[in-house]
Structure formats: structure tokens, C-alpha cells
N, C-alpha and C positions, 0 to 999 in steps of 0.2 A: 782489884782495880778494874780489871777487864770485865768482871761480873757486874760491877756497878755501872760501867759504861754501857754494857749491853742492856741492862734494865732501864737505863736513861734513854737510849736511842730507839728502843723497841716501840714505845708509844708513838714517837714521832714518825717512825717508818710506817706504822699501821695507818696513821692519819694521812700520810702523803701518798700511799699506794693507790687508793681509789682515784685520787686526782690525776696521778700519773697514767693510770690505765685509761681513764676517760679521755685524757688529752691524746694518748696514742690512738685510741679508737676513732676520735674525731679527725685526727690527722689522716688515718688510713681511709676513712670514709670520704674525706675531702679529696684524697688522691684517686679514689675509685669513681667518683661522681661523673666525670667526663666520659669514662668508659661505659658506665651504665646508660647514660643518655644516648650515646652512640649506638648501643645495642637496641635501645627502644626505637630509635630512628630507623635502624636497619630492619627491625621487625615490622614496623609500620610500612616501610617501603616494600618489604616482601609481601605483605598482605595486599597492598595496592597492586603490585605486579600480578599476584595470583588472581585478583578480581578482574584486572584488565585482560589477562590471558583467557579467563573463562568467558567473559563478556565478548571479547573479540572473536573467539572461536564460534560462539553461538551466532554472532552477527554475520560472519563470513558464510556460515552454513545457511543462514536465513537469506542472504543475498543470492546464493546459488539456488535456493528453493524458489525464490521469486523469478529468477531467470528461467527456471524450469517451467514456470507457468506460461511463459510466452513460447518458448521452444524447448521441448516439443508439445507442451500442454495445449495452448491456444491454437497452435498450428494444426495439430491433429483434430482438435474439437471442431474448429471451423472447416478444416479440409474435408472431414467426413460428411459435413452437412451440405456441401455444394454438389453439383453434378460432376461426374468423373472428368469431364473435359476441362474443369476449372480447378482441380485439386492443387496442382503445382503453383498456379498463379495465386491461389488463396494462401497457401503455405508460404510462398515467397514474400507476401506482404508482411507477415509476422517476422520472418527472418530479416527482411530489409530494415525493420525497425530496430532489431538487435544491433545492426551495424551503424545505421545512420544516426540514431539518437545517441549512441555511445560517443560518436565523434563530436556531435553538437554539444553534448553535456560537458565533455572535457574542454571544449573551446570557450563556451559562454553559458550554457544552460544551468550548470550548477551555481554559478555566480548569480545569475538572475533569480534563481529560486531561493538560495540560502545566503547570499551576500547581504551586507548591510545596505539598505536603500531607503525607500519610503514605505508607506502602508500598503502600496499596491505591488511593487516589484523590487527585487534586490538590485544591487549595484554591480560594478565591474571589478571589484577587488580581487575576485578569484578567476579572472579570465585566464585561460590556458592553465587552470588549476594552480595559479600562483598563490603561495601561502598555504596550500592544502597539503599538510605533511603527515608525519607519523605520530604526532602528539595530539591529544584530544582537543576538540573545540568545545569549551565548557558551555557555550551558548546552546549546544544541541545534545551532545553525548559526552559526558565527562569521563567515561571509563573505557572508551575505545578510540583508536586513532581516527583523525578526521578523514583520512583516506578510506577507511572502512565505512564510515558514515556516508561519505560521498558515493562510493560504489553501491552501497545498499539503496540509497535514494535513486541512483541511476536505474536500477531494475524496475522501480515504479514508473519512472519516466519512459521506459521502453514499452511496458505492457499497455500503458494508457492509450496512446494513439493506435496501437495494434488492435485494441478492442473495437475501435471505430470501423475497422475494415469489414466487420460482420454485416454492417448495414448496406454497404455498397458492393457486396460480393458479386462477382460474375459480370461486372459492367464498367469498371473504371480502368483507364490506362495505367500501366505500371509507372510510367514517367510522371504522370499527374499525381498518382498516389504518393510517390516518393517526395515530390516537391510540397504538396499540400500538407502531408503529415509532418514533414520536417519543420515547416513554418509553424504549424499548429503546436508542436511541442515547445517552441520558443515563445510564441505569442499568446497562447491560451494556457497550456499546462504550467509553465514556469511562473507566471503571475499568480495563478491559483494556488500553487504549492507555497509560494512566498506568503500570500495572505493568510493561509491557514497554519503553516508550520514555521515560516520564517520569522526571525527576530523583528519586532515592530510591525508585523503583518496585521491587517485590518481585522481578520477573523481569528487571530491567534488566541488560544484559550488562556495564555499567560500574558495578559497585558493588552490584548487587542481591544479596539473600540467596541467590537461586537464579538465577545468571546464565544466561539463556536467549537463544540467538541467533535473532533474527527480523529479518532485514534490511529487509523491506518489507511484512510483515503476514500471514505464514502463520498465526500464532495470533490476532493482533489482528483480522484481517479474515476469513480463510477458515474457521478452526475455529469462531469465534463465530457467524458467519452460517450456516455449514453445519449445525452442531449445533442451533442455534435453529430452522433450517428443518425439521429432522426432528421436533423437539418440536412445532412448530406443525402440521405435517401430521398427526401422531398425535392431537393435541388436537382438531383440526377434524373429523377423519374423512375418509372417501373422497368423491370427487366422485360425483354421481349416475350410476349405471351402471358405475362402475369396479370391476373390470377387464374386465367382460364386454362393455361397449360400446366399440367402437374410437374412440379419440380422437387421431388422427394430427395432426401439425403442419399448419396450414392454408397456410403459405407458407414453404417451405424457402429460397426466394430471400431473404426478409427476414432469416431467421436466419443465412444464410450471410454476408450483408453485415454483420450485427451481430457475428458471430464475428470477421470480419476486422478490424473496427474495434476490437474488444477486444484482438486481437493487437497492433495498432499502438499503441493506448493504453497497453498494458502496459509499453512501453518507458519511458514517464513514470512509471509505477507503481513499477517496479523500479530502473531506472537513475537516476531522479530521487531515489530514497532514499539515494543517495550524498551528497545535499545540496550537491554542488558539481559542476563540470564536469571533474573530474580523471580519472585512470586508473581509479579504482574504479567510476565511472559506466560506463566502457567495458566493464569486466569484467561488470557486472550486465546491461548491454545485450546482450552476446554470449550470456551464459548464458540469458537470457530467450528469445532466439530459438532457440537450440539445443534447449532443453527442449521448447518448443512443437512443433517439428518432429518430435522423437523421440516425443513422446507421441501425436501424430496417427498416426504409423506404428504404435505399439504398440496403440492402440485399434482401428485398422483391421484389423490382423492378428487380434486377438481376435474382433472382430465377424465378419470373413470366415469364420473357422473356426466360430463359433457359429451364424451365420445363413445362411451360404453366399454372402453378397454384401457387398461393402464399400459403405457408404452415405455420402452427404454429411453426414448428421446425425452419424454416428459419427466422421468425420474432424474436424469442427469441435468436437465434444464432447471428443475426445481432445486437440486443441490447447489448449482451455481448461483441461483437467485438467493438462496439462503446465505451463501458465502458473501455475496455482494452486500446484502442488508446488514449483516453483523459486522462488517468491516469498520464502520465508524464507531460502533458501540463495543467492540470486542474487549477493550481495556477499561471499560467503565461499568459493566453490568454484571449481575449475578448469573450463574449458570441457568437457572430456571427462566430468567428473563430472556436469555439467549434462545432457549427453546421456543418461547412465545414469539420472539422476533422472527425466527426461522419459519415457524408455522404460518404466521401472518404473511410473510413474504412469499411463501409457496402459493398461497391462495391468490394474493394480490397480483403477482407477476404473471401467473397463468391466466388470470382474468384479463390483464393487459394484452397478452398475446392472442388469446382466443376470441375475446369480445371486442376490445377497443381497436385493435389493429384491423379486424374485419369491418368494424363500423366505419372507420375513416378511410380504409382501403390503401394505406401507404405500404410501400414495398421495403420494409426493413428485413432484408433477406434472411439474416440469421438471428433476428430478434435482439439486436444489441441494445435498442432502446427499451424494449419490453422487460429485459432482464437487468441491464446496468443502469439505465436512466431512471426507470421506475423503481427498481430495487434500491438504488443508491439514495433516491429522494426519501423513500419510505424509511430506510435505515437511519438517515440523518434525523428525521423527526422522532422516531422511536428512541434514538439515543437520548434525546432531551427528556423523554418520559421516564426511561428506566435507569439512567445513569445514577450511581450512588457513590457517596464518599467512602462507603465501606470497602469498595474495591479500589477506587482511585480518587484521592482528594485533589482533584484538578484545580480547584480554586483556593486551596489552602486548608490546613488542618481545622476541622470543626465547621467548615463552611459547606452548605448544601451544594450538591453537584447538579442533580436533575430534579424532575418533578416528584419522584418518589421520595426524595429527601425534603420536599417542600419548596423547592426552587422552580416554580411553574414557569417563571419567565425564561427559563432556559429553552423551552420549546419555541418561544419566539426567536431567540438567538439562533436556534437551529434552522428555523424557517428562513430567517434572513440570510444565513450562510448558504442554504440551498438555493434561495432566490438569486443571490449574487452569482453563484456557479452557473445557474441556468442562463442568466443574462450575458455573462462573459462568453459562454459557449455558443449561444445563438448568434451574437453579434460577430464575435471573432471568426466563427466558422463560415458565416455568410460572406464576410469580406474576403477571406482567403479563397473560398470556392470561386467567387466572382473573378478575382485577380488571376488565379491559375487557369480558369476556364478561358479567359480572354487571351492569355499569353500562349498556352500550349494545348488547351482543350482538355476536358475531363473524361469524356466518355468514349469508349471504343466505338467503332462503326458497327452497323447492323451485321455486316458480313463477319467482322471479327468476333462479335458477341455470339453469333451462331456457331462459328468454328470453335469457340472457347478460348479462355485466357491462356491456357497452356501453350497452344500452337501460335495464336496470334501475338502474344506478348513475349513468349520465351522460346518458341521454336522447338518445343519438346513436349512429350506426353508423360503423364504420371504412370500409365500402365501400358505395357507392351502386350497386346492381346493376340499378336501373331504367333502361330505355333513355331 
């Protein structure tokens, strides 16, 4: 009996077993599904955190590198180029921008540049840094805290007015300089930064009415500062004795060190403008270095032919000119194009300094216009020529970026952007100079200029030559 029962139930058991096993497996899988999804979500969050940490680290380093460009880089570069009686006064001008612009940026500058406004200027949503926290602002940089983005952009806002000081070196009152450049940072720099980089800006490459390519500040930083420098030099007039009295740099050693610091800091300036630590930062880094080297060569060749000797001043000036010219193009072009841009900039900027400046006779003391105004304009136009979607698909996948891709109209967009930067700089600077001149006066007296800015403006000297 038991044997017959076993033979009877065995086929039934064999048929039921797969069904039972499948049901148990399905039940187990269903029970484990939420745990698996949670693990995937946790893994994705870990990846995002790792990317944010890497990008944030690079951007904080880049911010420090850009600040290094102002102090000590620009302070030493400009300080060595003036006469020794003006070294502290000149270096103090750069240092003052580090303090004053920081305060203004925190109060309203960042909001005017990157807040939501109109096509010309941002609004007041971030006044006193309201709403600027430790989470990303996806309008600008989705993988770093907005405070990191804010402080990185602050370093650009600091160095831009500091560059202007090279044009009026040795002859503007410290009080006038402080008021003029503080107002300039709000009324010229902030609108230009918003138009090029801000959401809804007129020249923004992503959706602007005139999409202009400016990866790291060719128009925003160098055209505005360089053109404003020329306007200021013309408005103030020449230094006492210029051009008949020789006014050579008092310490090429200091200027040489400053130029080298500028070169190193520029990696943060350009490669940092990728806003992450990815391949685009690598491209901008390499282009920056290549252009500086090529421009140093170009300037040296021109000067050697023009004056009969290659000088250290010419070599470092050429390197800075190349760094200026590659700035708008650094994240859009191939390395060989960067070499060409640098070489052209070396020749062009040296021509502006040696020929054009002498032809018109203006006293741009430290050649702020010849290097930054001329180099920035040249770089903006060459960006439209050499930009390629192979490096940066600025206008979308598959769309031509610059003339080398077949988009020749981009050169016109670049020219329009440069023209607008020139216009705002000329008008804004003239108005501010006129107002400050009428209220407190711009220029030191003849006696103060003869004594030097160190003593007349600060009551101290850069060098104690007494035994």
C-alpha cells in the first residue's frame, strides 16, 4: 500500500517542485528588490559625492591661483616696472583691490553679475550673498557648491580693475584710485560679466542674442581693463617729464618673479574656467602654456629686430600677452591653434607697444592697453576663427563652433562682443573719471609726483637705503 502511494505521489511531487521553487525565488527576489534599489541609489550618490569633491578641490585651488595672480603676481610685476619711489604705492593699488572688491562682491557685486536680471545686468536676489550656499547652482556649475563658484568668480573681479592701474602708475591719488576702481568694478565689470557669463546675458554663448565665446575672460577681463586703462591714461595726461625723461623699471628681478607667478596663476584662470576637473580643464591648461611660450618667442623676435637685443622685459611682456590672447580661446581650440594665437599675439602686442604707442604719444605707463586691451581684442577675434566643436561643443552636439568648423559668422559675433566691451569700457570709464575728478580730484600734485607715491600717499618707502 505504501509503495503504491509513493508511486502515485511521486509524479505529482515532481511536477509541483519547479512551480514551488519558482514561487519561492520570485518571493525572495521581490523581498530583495527594495534593498537592491537602495544600494544603487547609494552607489550613485557616492559617485556624485566623489565627483563633487574632486571638482570642488580643483576649483578651490584654481581660486587660490587666480588670487595669486593679483598678489603677489601683478603687484610684483607692476611694482618692479615703476621707479623705486613708487613701488609701494603701485603694489598697494593691487592689494587694495583684493580688499575693496571682495567686500563689494559680497554685498552686491556677485548678484549684479550672476543674479537673474535682464540681458544687461543681474538683479538683487543675491545681495549680501543671500541664497548663495553650499549646494550647487545648476545654472552655472552643477558639481560644485555655489559658494565655491562665487569665490572663484570673485578672484576675476579682483584682478580686472587691478590691471587698469598699470596705465596710470605713478600719478593718481590713492583715494581717487580706490573710489574710481570700486565704482568701476560695479558699473563696468559686473554688467560685462553678466552679459557674457550670466543667465540671460546678451552675449552668453548659451542662449544670448549675440552668442560670443569667451571661455575665461578675454572680453570680460582683458578688453574692459585694457580699454579702460587707455581712457584713464588719456584723461590723466602724461607723467611729468614723459617721454623726454628716462623712466626705466627700477627692478627687473621683481617684475620677472611677478611675471612667472602670473604664468603659473593663469592655469587657475583658464583651466579653472572649465568649472570641473575633467578633460576640458586639461585642454585649457595645455593651451594656456603653449600660447604663453609662443608669445614670448614672438615678442622677443620682434624686439630683437626692432632694438637689436632681446630683453628680459620683452620676454615676460610677451608671455603675458600670450596668456591674455589665449584666455577667451583656451577652452575652445586645439593645442596647435593655441601656439598660433600666442605667436600672433607676441608680434601684435609688441607692435602696439613699440610702434602705435610711440606714434600717438600716450603715456600708458606699464602698457596695460598694449598688452591687455590689444591682446584681449585679438584673442576674442581669433577665438571665432579657431574654435572647434572637437574641443568644446559650445552650441550643441554636431553644431559648428567657429570658422574652422564652417561657422564663419562666429567671427562677427566675436567682433560684436568685443565692440560692446569697448563701448561700455569707454563710456563707463569716462563718466566715472569725470565724477571722481570733480568730487575729490584724480591726480597728485606736481610736488607729490616728484616725491613719489610711496612718501606722498603712504608716508613710507619701499627701500631703506640708509646704512
